[in-house]
C-alpha positions as CSV (number, residue, x, y, z in Angstrom):
1,M,-0.1,0.0,0.0
2,F,1.3,3.4,-0.9
3,M,0.1,6.9,-0.5
4,S,0.9,10.2,-2.7
5,T,-0.1,13.6,-2.6
6,G,0.2,13.6,-6.5
7,S,-1.5,11.7,-9.2
8,Y,-0.1,8.3,-10.5
9,S,0.9,8.1,-14.0
10,Q,0.8,4.3,-14.7
11,S,-2.2,2.3,-15.6
12,H,-4.6,2.0,-12.9
13,I,-8.4,1.6,-11.9
14,V,-10.1,4.1,-9.7
15,K,-11.9,2.4,-6.8
16,G,-13.2,5.4,-5.1
17,V,-12.9,8.0,-2.5
18,V,-11.9,7.5,1.0
19,T,-12.0,10.1,3.9
20,A,-10.9,10.0,7.6
21,T,-10.9,12.4,10.5
22,S,-9.0,12.3,13.6
23,H,-9.3,14.8,16.6
24,T,-7.9,15.5,20.0
25,M,-8.7,17.9,22.9
26,L,-6.1,20.3,24.2
27,T,-5.8,20.6,27.8
28,S,-6.0,23.9,29.8
29,E,-2.5,23.2,30.9
30,K,-1.2,23.2,27.4
31,P,-3.5,25.3,25.3
32,D,-1.1,25.7,22.5
33,D,0.3,22.1,22.2
34,F,0.1,22.2,18.4
35,D,2.7,19.6,18.1
36,R,0.0,17.1,18.8
37,F,-1.0,17.7,15.1
38,D,1.8,15.3,14.1
39,D,0.2,12.3,15.7
40,L,-3.2,13.2,14.3
41,F,-1.7,13.2,10.7
42,E,-0.2,9.8,11.2
43,E,-3.6,8.6,12.8
44,T,-5.4,9.9,9.8
45,K,-3.1,8.3,7.3
46,Q,-3.5,5.0,8.9
47,K,-7.3,5.2,8.8
48,L,-7.0,6.0,5.0
49,F,-4.9,2.9,4.6
50,Q,-7.3,0.8,6.4
51,K,-10.2,2.0,4.3
52,A,-8.5,1.8,1.1
53,A,-7.4,-2.0,1.9
54,A,-11.1,-2.7,2.6
55,M,-11.7,-1.5,-1.1
56,D,-9.0,-3.9,-2.2
57,G,-6.9,-0.8,-3.2
58,D,-3.2,-0.9,-3.8
59,G,-2.7,2.8,-3.0
60,V,-4.1,6.1,-2.2
61,I,-3.4,9.1,-4.5
62,D,-4.2,12.7,-4.8
63,V,-4.3,12.8,-0.9
64,S,-5.1,16.0,0.8
65,F,-5.2,17.1,4.4
66,N,-7.0,19.9,6.2
67,T,-6.4,21.0,9.6
68,E,-8.7,23.0,11.9
69,V,-8.6,24.2,15.6
70,V,-12.1,24.1,16.8
71,R,-13.3,26.1,19.8
72,M,-16.5,25.2,21.6
73,N,-18.5,27.7,23.5
74,V,-17.9,26.3,27.0
75,A,-15.4,23.5,26.3
76,P,-11.6,23.5,25.4
77,K,-10.2,23.6,22.0
78,F,-10.0,20.6,19.6
79,L,-7.3,19.8,16.8
80,V,-9.0,18.1,13.9
81,V,-7.3,16.6,10.8
82,H,-9.5,15.5,7.9
83,G,-7.8,13.6,5.0
84,F,-9.1,12.4,1.8
85,G,-7.8,10.7,-1.3
86,T,-8.6,8.4,-4.2
87,V,-8.1,4.6,-3.9
88,I,-6.5,2.9,-7.0
89,T,-5.5,-0.6,-8.0
90,M,-2.9,-1.4,-10.5
91,I,-3.4,-3.0,-13.8
92,N,-1.1,-5.8,-14.4
93,E,-0.2,-5.7,-17.9
C-alpha cells in the first residue's frame, strides 16, 4: 500500500474516494500544544490505508489534508485533521 499527494501516471483503476478524520482535545494546561497535530496526521493516514485496503486498493493518490482548531463555547479547543484521497488498484499488463 502506498500514498501520494500527487497523481499516478501508470495504468490503474479508480476504486473510489476515502475520507478519514482524527481529533484530540487540548488541555487547559497546554492550550497551544500544536505538536499534537503530528500524531493526528499519522492516525488519519492509517485510517485512510485501512479504508483503502477494505476496498482492495493498492494505494491512495491525490491525498489532501485539512487542519482545524475548533473552539467550543464552553469546552476546550480541539485539533482536527481531515484527510481524503482516491483509492486505486494497479493494472497488471
